[in-house]
N, C-alpha and C positions, 0 to 999 in steps of 0.2 A: 504493500500500500504506500509505503514511504517513497519508493522509486517512482510510482505513478504521480504522486503529488509533486515530486521534484520537477517533473516535466512541465507542470503548470507554471513553474517559476523560472523557466528557461528565459534568458534575455541576452541581448547584445548591446554594445555601445556604438553610438554613431556620433559623428561630429558635424556641426553645421557652422560654416564661416558666416558670421553675421553680416559682414560688409561685402561678401561675394555672393555669387549664386550658390545655392545649396550643393554641398559635395559630401559624399559619404566617406567615412574613415573605417579602416579595418581594426579589429581588436589587436591590442598590443602595439599600436602604431606610435610613432614619435611625430609630433607636429611642431614646426617652428613658426613662430608668429613675430611680428614687429611689435616693439614696445608700445603699449597703449591700445593695441588691438584686442578685441574680445572674441572668444569662441564659446559656443554653446555645446555642452555635453548632454546627450540625451540617452536615457536608459529605456530600452524597449523591453518590457517584461509583461507576460501574460498574468492577469489576476493579481498584480501587485497593488498593495494598499498604500505603501509608503516606501521611502528609500533612505539609505544612509550613505552619504558621500564621504570619501576619504581623500585627503591630500598628504602624500608621503607617509601613508599609514595612519594618520591621525584624522578622526572625524571632523568634518566641516560643520561647525556649529550652526544650527538654525536652518540647515538646508535638507529638506526631506521630500522635495518634489522630484518629478521625473526629469526636469531640466536643471542644469547647473551652468551658470554663466561665469567664466573664469577669464582672468587676464594675467594671472601670476604663474610663474614657472612651477613645475612639480609633476609628480606621478599621481594620476587620479584613478580611483577605482570606485565601485559602487556596489551596494548590497540591496537586493529587493526583498521587501517584507510582504508576506501574504497572510491569509487567514490560517492556513494549516502548515505552512512551511516557509522557510527563508531560502533564497537562492545562495549559491556559492558566490564568493567574491569574484567580481568580473576581471577579465584581463585588463592590464593597465594601459592607460593612455598617457604618454609623457608629453608635457607642454614645455617647450624651450622658448624663452623670450630672448630675442636678439636686440640688445639695447642700441646697437649702432645701425640696425637695418632701416631702410627707407621703403616706404610703400610705393608700389608701382601704380601709376595712374595712366589711364587711357582716355581717348575721346572717340567714341564710336557713334556714328551717325547713321540714321535710317531714313530713306526717302521712299515715299508712297506715290507712284507716278502712273495715273491712268492715261491711256492713250487718247481718250475722248472725254470731254466734259459733259456731253449730252448724248444719249443714245435712245433708240426706240425700244419699246417692249419686245422681248424675245430676241434682242440683238446680242450677239456674242462680241466680246472685246477683251482687251488685255490690260493688266496692271504690271508695271515693272517695279519690283522691290530691289532697292539698291542699298548696300551696306558699305560704309566707308570707314576706314581706320585713319583718323586725322592725326594720330599721335606718332611719336618717334619710336615706339616699342610695339612688339607684336601683341595681339589680343588673343586670349585663349577662351575656349568654350563659349563662343558667341552664339546667342540664341535670338532668332527673330520670330515674332508671332504676328499673324495677319488675320484680323477679325473681320468677317463679312456680315453685313446686315441682311435682314429678310428680303430686301429688294433684289438681292443677287444670289445666284447659285454657282457653286464651284464646279468647274469642268475638268481642268487638268493643269499640270505644271510642266513647263518645258525645261527638262534637265537631262543630264547625260547618264543618269542611272547611278551615279556615284554619290551625289548630294543626298544628305539625310533630310528628307522633306516628308512630313506626314500631315494628313488632313483629318481633323476630328469633326465628323458630320454632325454629331449632337451639339457641339459647341460652335459650329460654323467657324472654325478657327484652324488656320494652317500654321505649323511649327517647322521652322528651318534651322537646323543645327550646323554650325560651322566650327570645326575643331580648332582652327587657328586662322587668323586674318593678319597678314603681315603688315608691318608699319607702312603707312602711306598707301596702302593698297585698297582696292574697291572690288566688289563682287556683286552680281545682280542675278535675278531670276524673273522669268515671265510667268504670270499667273493668268489663266484664261477663265473668264466667268460669263454669265448670261444674265441679262436683265429680266427679272421675273415679276416685279410689281412696280407700278408707276409711283414716282416720288423721288426724294433725294436719297441716294445710296451713299452712306457715310462709312468709309472703311478706316480702320485704325491699325497701323503697324508700330510695333515696339521692338526694341533691341536691348540686350544686356550682354555682359561678358563676365568672365571670372575676375578680372581686375576691376578695381574701383574706377568708376567713370567720373572724370573731373568736370564734365559738361553734360548735365542731365537735360538741358534744354533741347537737344537734338536727338534724344532717345525715343521720341514718339513722332509720328507723322500721320496726319489725318487728310483725307481727300474726299471731295463731294462730287458725285456724278449724278446728273438728273436723268431719271428714266421716264420717258414720255410715251404715251400710247399713241402711235401713229394711226390715224383713222380718217377714212374718206366717207362722208355721209352719202346716202342715196336719195335724200330729199332735203329741200329747204323751202322756206315760206317767205318770200320777199313782199310782205304786205304792209310794211311800215310800222309794225307794232313793237319794234325793237328786239324781237325774239327770233333768232334763226333767220335773219333777213338776208344773209349772204351765204355763199357756198364756202363753208369754213372747214378746212382740212387740219385736223389736230396734229401737232408735231412737225409741221412743215418747216418751222424755223430751225430745225436740227440740221438741215441739209445745206450744202454749199450753194446750190442754185437749183432752180426748177423752171419748167416751161409747161404751161397748161393750155390745152386746146379743147374747145367745146363744139360739138356738131349736132345738127338737128337730125330728124329721122331720114332725111334725104341725103345725108352725108355732107351737107354744106357747113362750112365753118361759121359759127356765130360768135365765137370769142377766142382771142389768142392773147396770152400774156406771159411775159418772161419775169421770173422772180415774183411769182404771184403772192399777194399779201392778204389773201382771204377777203377780198373786197368786191367780188363779182356778185351783183344783186339781180342777175337775170337780164339786165339791160332792156327792159320793156318787152321781153319775149312772152309769148302766150304760154299759158299753163301746158304742161305735158312732159314727156320724157325726152331727155337729151343725153348725149354720150360724151364722155370725157377721155382724154389721153393726157396723162400726167407723166412727164419725164423729170426725175430728180437726180441730182449728183451729190453723192455723199462726201464726207470729209477726206476720203482717200482718192477722190476723182472718179469713182465708179458710178456708171449710170444705171438707174433702175426705172423701169416703165410700169405704169399702172393704168389699166383700162377698165371702164365700167359705165354705168348709167347713173343719172341723177334726175329726179323729178322736181319740177317747179310747181308749187301750189300756192296760189295767191289769195284764195278765199279766207276770210277772217273766221 
């Protein structure tokens, strides 16, 4: 029975560097820190109710919690206390304080760059995530996160298969891990998405590194892309009541240029306009069905053609 209970008290020690990204430490390890820096020792024990921490074999007075914050040199161990048993003393963790050491600072910058500022619903486009090391030293364990809003869906990332990039669908968040970024170097990735909901799509990119960042102002980058529902109506009512009086095409302003032609049932042109501004009111034409041909040119210079019909109804 004793051996079974002792399993419930099994535990390990882990170390978290408070001023760095979290990093695990093995049992029995030696950790060197700069004078003035603090580290957190954490005891992970199943069913433990309290803890006794030791420094150089002597109990640390008043410290009975799972975590112990230390900045003094010494050999630290911990004992976990439970209802029915106590654990064995942990393997030691030695903290060595370097009084002459200097902390290494970096300046890591992230840029969140959409290729378009406005897109139509269901349109696919790209973001470029760029990470720059503006400092004179290499940066280690660089981590970039890219948060997508509900207006966007993630499609794919363009990488060579070596980069450590993962997408968490439940969080709508992409994580990109860079083991090391050389001093004065830059690296980028392209992220392909699709507009799913009309509105402002606000994305947030964040970056962190193992070293302390001396400039937190450029660790985050936000961008806004407007998702617009491109829609061509098939009826409008130019009767002067101020409602639906012109042939209004939603999302037309997204495109570089456009050209609209309207034809009657006989195929004769009744309207022609370049860079149409949603201002055609039927021009005194009789009620009935007319046919349109709309040519639009997107931001990349590609032409798109739309054809259909629109009805003019003037009755109030």
